[in-house]
N, C-alpha and C positions, 0 to 999 in steps of 0.2 A: 504493498499499498504506499501510496503518496504521501510525504510528510506533509504537504495543504492539504489532503483530504483527512487525517486525520486531529487535525486543527480544526476544520470544517465539522466534525462528526462532535468533536470533546465540545461543543457550542450548544448542544441540541442533549448531550449526556450529564445530565446533574449532578448525578451518584457516583462519577467516573474520578472524581478528585485528580490527582497526579498519578494514578495508576499508569502505565504503559498501555495503550489501546494495542491488541494485537488482531490475527484474523479469527482468533475463536473468542474475542470479547464479544459478549452478547449485549446486545443495543437494549432491547427491553429491562434485562434486567441493572442496566445502567441507567435506567429512569427514561428512555425512551418512549413518549406515547403515540397515542393516535394521531393527536392534534400535533406534535412535532415532528414524526411520521412526514405530513404532510409539509409541513414546513422547511424540515430536510431534504425533500425532495426538489422543493422548490430552489432551494442555494444550491444543491448540485446540480440541478438544470442550468442555471445562472452562471456558477463558474467552472463549467466545463463545456458548457454549450451544445447540451447535449438533452434531448427529450427521452425518459425511460418510456418504452410501449407499456400497452395497457398489461400483459403478459408476465410484466415485470416487475407489478405493481401488487403484487404477494406479500402475505407473512415471511416468507422464507427467504425472500430478497433482503428483505430488515431484518431478521435474526441475528445477525453477525455480521460486525465488522467486515470481515472475510468477503460474504458473501454480497454484502451491498457493494465491496468494491469492484468484485467479478462483475457484478452486475456495468457498473458505471464503466467499466474497463471495455466489455463485449462491445456497447454502445460507441466507446470512444472509437474503437477500432473499427467497427461498421461504418461509421460515419466519413471515417480517414481514408476508405476502401473507394478506389476509382470506379466510376459506375460503369455497368458494361452496356 
């Protein structure tokens, strides 16, 4: 995960404190709630210039920091691929 991503995430995780955020960090255990999930989604889309498709807007995507980062990375990679 990029450090910029973990800094962005931390703003939405009130229980994260100073602990290191890893791919296994469970976002809901760290205080992410449904309203914050929406705000986090908008922040990710604004920061990375991508839009997560509806099929990725599921609980599993927001379960861990790693799962969310993988979803963002896939969308970024797809956006960077030249159209055929």
